[in-house]
C-alpha positions as CSV (number, residue, x, y, z in Angstrom):
1,M,42.6,12.4,-23.2
2,T,38.9,12.5,-22.8
3,A,37.7,10.2,-19.9
4,A,35.7,7.1,-20.8
5,L,32.7,8.4,-18.8
6,T,32.6,11.7,-20.8
7,E,32.9,9.8,-24.0
8,A,30.1,7.4,-23.0
9,R,27.9,10.4,-22.1
10,N,28.6,12.1,-25.5
11,K,27.8,8.8,-27.3
12,F,24.5,8.5,-25.3
13,H,23.4,11.9,-26.5
14,L,24.5,11.2,-30.1
15,D,22.4,8.0,-30.0
16,L,19.3,10.0,-28.9
17,I,19.9,12.5,-31.7
18,E,20.7,10.0,-34.5
19,R,17.6,8.0,-33.7
20,N,15.4,11.1,-33.5
21,T,14.5,10.5,-29.8
22,L,15.6,14.0,-29.2
23,S,14.7,16.3,-32.1
24,L,13.3,19.7,-33.0
25,S,10.2,20.4,-35.1
26,P,10.2,22.9,-37.9
27,T,8.8,25.4,-35.4
28,D,11.6,24.7,-32.9
29,V,9.6,22.6,-30.5
30,A,11.8,19.9,-28.8
31,S,10.5,16.4,-28.8
32,N,10.5,16.2,-25.0
33,A,8.8,19.5,-24.5
34,D,5.2,20.1,-23.3
35,S,3.9,22.3,-26.1
36,S,1.2,23.7,-23.8
37,Q,3.8,25.0,-21.2
38,K,5.9,28.0,-22.1
39,T,8.7,27.2,-19.6
40,S,8.9,23.6,-20.8
41,L,9.2,24.8,-24.4
42,S,12.0,27.2,-23.6
43,I,14.0,24.9,-21.5
44,A,13.7,21.9,-23.8
45,F,14.6,24.0,-26.9
46,S,17.8,25.2,-25.1
47,I,18.9,21.7,-24.2
48,A,18.1,20.4,-27.7
49,K,20.2,23.2,-29.3
50,D,23.1,22.6,-26.9
51,L,23.1,18.9,-27.9
52,S,22.8,19.7,-31.6
53,A,19.5,18.0,-32.1
54,R,18.2,17.9,-35.7
55,V,15.0,19.4,-37.2
56,I,12.7,16.7,-38.4
57,S,9.2,17.0,-39.9
58,E,7.4,14.8,-37.3
59,K,8.6,13.7,-33.9
60,L,8.4,10.1,-32.8
61,K,5.2,8.8,-31.2
62,G,5.4,8.7,-27.4
63,Q,5.7,4.9,-27.1
64,S,8.4,4.7,-29.7
65,A,10.4,7.5,-28.1
66,G,10.1,5.9,-24.7
67,K,11.3,2.5,-26.0
68,Q,14.3,4.1,-27.8
69,F,15.1,6.1,-24.6
70,E,15.2,2.8,-22.7
71,E,17.5,1.3,-25.3
72,S,19.9,4.3,-25.2
73,V,20.1,4.1,-21.4
74,E,20.7,0.4,-21.6
75,A,23.5,0.9,-24.2
76,F,25.1,3.6,-22.0
77,L,25.2,1.4,-18.9
78,K,26.4,-1.7,-20.8
79,E,29.3,0.3,-22.2
80,I,30.5,2.2,-19.1
81,F,29.4,0.3,-15.9
82,P,31.7,-2.7,-16.4
83,L,34.7,-0.3,-16.7
84,F,34.3,0.6,-13.0
85,S,35.3,-2.9,-11.9
86,T,38.2,-1.3,-10.0
87,I,35.8,0.0,-7.4
88,R,32.9,-2.5,-7.9
89,P,34.2,-6.0,-9.0
90,G,31.8,-8.7,-10.1
91,N,30.3,-10.6,-13.0
92,W,27.7,-8.1,-14.3
93,S,25.0,-8.0,-16.9
94,I,22.6,-5.2,-18.0
95,E,19.2,-6.4,-19.2
96,N,16.4,-4.3,-20.8
97,V,13.2,-6.2,-19.9
98,G,10.8,-3.3,-20.5
99,G,9.5,-4.9,-23.6
100,S,8.8,-8.3,-22.0
101,R,5.7,-7.4,-20.0
102,S,4.1,-10.8,-20.9
103,E,6.6,-12.5,-18.6
104,Y,7.1,-11.8,-15.0
105,Q,10.8,-10.9,-15.4
106,I,11.8,-10.0,-11.8
107,S,10.9,-13.4,-10.5
108,K,13.8,-14.9,-12.4
109,Y,16.3,-13.2,-10.1
110,E,17.3,-12.9,-6.4
111,P,15.8,-11.6,-4.1
112,Y,12.5,-11.9,-6.0
113,T,12.3,-15.6,-7.0
114,H,9.6,-16.3,-4.5
115,L,7.2,-14.0,-6.5
116,A,6.9,-16.6,-9.3
117,S,5.0,-18.9,-6.9
118,L,2.9,-16.0,-5.6
119,A,1.9,-15.0,-9.1
120,E,0.9,-18.6,-9.9
121,A,-1.2,-18.8,-6.7
122,I,-3.0,-15.5,-7.4
123,E,-3.8,-16.6,-11.0
124,S,-5.5,-19.7,-9.7
125,D,-7.3,-18.1,-6.8
126,R,-9.7,-15.2,-7.4
127,N,-10.1,-14.6,-3.7
128,L,-6.4,-14.2,-3.3
129,A,-6.3,-11.9,-6.4
130,S,-9.0,-9.7,-4.9
131,V,-7.1,-9.3,-1.7
132,L,-3.6,-8.7,-3.1
133,G,-4.5,-7.1,-6.4
134,N,-1.3,-5.9,-8.1
135,S,0.5,-4.9,-4.9
136,Y,3.3,-7.4,-5.6
137,E,3.8,-6.6,-9.3
138,I,7.2,-5.2,-10.4
139,S,7.7,-4.4,-14.1
140,P,11.2,-2.9,-14.4
141,D,12.7,-1.3,-17.5
142,I,16.4,-2.1,-17.0
143,L,18.0,-4.5,-14.5
144,V,21.6,-4.4,-13.4
145,L,22.4,-8.0,-12.4
146,R,25.3,-9.6,-10.7
147,K,25.9,-13.3,-11.2
148,P,26.8,-15.4,-8.1
149,E,30.4,-16.3,-7.7
150,P,32.0,-19.8,-7.5
151,D,33.9,-20.6,-4.4
152,E,37.1,-20.7,-6.4
153,A,36.7,-17.0,-7.2
154,I,35.8,-16.1,-3.6
155,N,38.8,-18.1,-2.3
156,R,41.2,-16.7,-4.9
157,D,43.4,-14.8,-2.5
158,R,42.6,-16.6,0.8
159,N,40.5,-19.5,1.9
160,L,37.4,-17.6,2.9
161,V,34.5,-20.1,2.5
162,D,33.9,-23.8,2.7
163,S,31.0,-26.3,3.1
164,D,30.6,-25.6,6.8
165,A,29.6,-21.9,6.8
166,G,27.9,-19.3,4.6
167,R,25.6,-22.0,3.2
168,H,22.6,-19.7,2.5
169,A,24.3,-16.6,1.0
170,V,23.0,-15.9,-2.5
171,I,26.4,-14.6,-3.7
172,R,27.7,-18.2,-3.7
173,T,27.0,-20.3,-6.8
174,V,27.1,-23.5,-4.7
175,N,24.0,-22.1,-2.8
176,Q,22.0,-20.8,-5.8
177,E,22.6,-19.9,-9.4
178,Q,20.1,-17.1,-10.2
179,P,21.5,-13.6,-10.9
180,I,21.1,-11.1,-8.2
181,V,19.3,-7.8,-8.8
182,H,21.8,-5.0,-8.0
183,A,19.8,-2.2,-9.4
184,I,16.4,-1.4,-11.0
185,V,16.5,1.5,-13.5
186,S,13.2,3.0,-14.6
187,C,13.3,5.1,-17.8
188,K,10.8,8.0,-18.4
189,W,11.5,10.1,-21.5
190,T,9.0,12.6,-20.1
191,L,7.0,12.9,-16.9
192,R,3.4,13.5,-18.1
193,S,0.2,12.6,-16.2
194,D,0.7,9.9,-13.7
195,R,4.1,8.6,-14.7
196,A,5.8,10.0,-11.6
197,Q,3.3,8.2,-9.3
198,N,3.7,5.0,-11.3
199,A,7.5,5.1,-10.7
200,R,7.0,5.7,-7.0
201,S,4.5,2.9,-6.6
202,E,6.8,0.4,-8.4
203,A,9.7,1.5,-6.2
204,L,7.7,0.7,-3.1
205,N,6.8,-2.7,-4.5
206,V,10.5,-3.3,-5.1
207,I,11.2,-2.5,-1.4
208,R,8.2,-4.4,0.1
209,N,8.4,-7.6,-1.9
210,R,12.1,-8.4,-1.6
211,K,13.6,-11.3,0.4
212,G,17.1,-9.8,0.9
213,R,18.7,-6.4,0.6
214,T,17.0,-3.6,-1.4
215,P,18.5,-3.0,-4.9
216,H,19.4,0.5,-6.1
217,I,16.2,2.1,-7.4
218,A,16.9,4.8,-9.9
219,V,14.9,6.8,-12.5
220,V,16.4,8.3,-15.6
221,T,14.4,11.0,-17.4
222,G,14.5,13.5,-20.2
223,E,11.8,15.7,-18.6
224,P,12.7,19.5,-18.9
225,S,10.3,20.9,-16.4
226,P,11.7,21.4,-12.9
227,S,8.2,21.2,-11.4
228,R,7.6,17.8,-12.9
229,L,11.0,16.6,-11.9
230,A,10.2,17.7,-8.4
231,S,7.0,15.6,-8.4
232,L,9.2,12.5,-8.7
233,A,12.5,13.6,-7.1
234,L,11.3,15.4,-3.9
235,G,11.1,13.3,-0.8
236,T,12.8,10.1,0.3
237,G,11.9,6.5,1.1
238,D,11.2,5.0,-2.4
239,I,13.4,6.1,-5.2
240,D,17.1,6.5,-4.5
241,T,17.8,9.3,-6.9
242,V,16.5,10.8,-10.2
243,Y,19.0,11.1,-13.0
244,H,18.5,13.7,-15.8
245,F,19.7,12.8,-19.3
246,A,21.5,16.2,-19.6
247,L,21.7,17.9,-16.2
248,P,24.4,20.6,-17.0
249,E,22.5,21.6,-20.1
250,L,19.2,21.7,-18.0
251,V,20.8,23.9,-15.4
252,K,22.1,26.3,-18.2
253,A,18.6,26.4,-19.8
254,V,16.7,27.0,-16.5
255,D,19.1,29.6,-15.3
256,G,18.6,31.4,-18.6
257,T,14.9,31.8,-18.0
258,S,13.3,34.6,-15.9
259,N,11.3,32.0,-13.9
260,D,12.6,32.3,-10.3
261,E,10.3,29.5,-9.2
262,A,11.8,27.0,-11.7
263,I,15.3,28.2,-11.0
264,N,14.9,27.7,-7.2
265,M,13.2,24.4,-7.6
266,L,15.9,23.0,-9.8
267,H,18.7,24.0,-7.5
268,T,16.8,22.7,-4.5
269,L,16.6,19.3,-6.2
270,I,20.4,19.3,-7.0
271,D,21.6,20.8,-3.7
272,G,19.3,18.4,-1.9
273,K,20.9,15.4,-3.6
274,R,17.7,14.3,-5.3
275,L,18.7,15.1,-8.9
276,R,21.9,14.1,-10.7
277,D,23.2,13.7,-14.2
278,I,23.1,10.4,-16.0
279,S,26.9,10.3,-15.9
280,D,26.7,10.1,-12.1
281,L,24.6,6.9,-12.4
282,P,27.4,4.4,-13.1
283,L,29.5,5.7,-10.2
284,D,26.5,5.6,-7.9
285,L,25.8,2.0,-8.9
286,A,29.4,1.1,-7.8
287,I,28.6,2.0,-4.2
């Protein structure tokens, strides 16, 4: 029997294809390719063919493709992550808040609830705004949230907690009822212009502005170019790991080129544990 994770990965790709997020033009240009870059065109075409992408007359606009990519990643995580409760128990929810920029979403959850008060103070004080700017802002795409547990659940197998100890731990409902941010997943269909830098800056804000442990910080992308992937994945200290929407297909496509620089860069990212497949993400979130 096919494993649930493999089935979820196949369904994820099918969703991208059926909604035309991943497509081919009548001239065989993949929708995630940079038409001005020969290597990008070749790699993206190979991936699209391997995944049986369809030919359509006009690809989606960038904003629409990005939104649909977020939705496909959200659907993938909602389907598969709860199935790993054997290794990561908890009461989980997956929320796509990328389309709710008008609200400061992150401040609804631990360990970022204090940022709501900070945002209000900055809005009412121009001097404070001029000093802090947007250094505190976090606008995630997808949040993996864990709800706090009632004492009855914590004490299910043994009397572990009572009213005398553990009175500030956010995992206990008796102490606070806000969901806890377990992971922040940023979705980038492609990595053009300054998108890689934006992802890094937001990751640093996630780290700096927390009052508690750092959530997982992941980026999922459909970018075909190894050099652009490297602009985001190389180095450590901000993003945990970059996940490609089709890594085995990417490896096959890049290895099939005559571009030694692209081949070496891609394998450096993989061997250096900076780039993984989207199917690795649910397992990594269970750590």
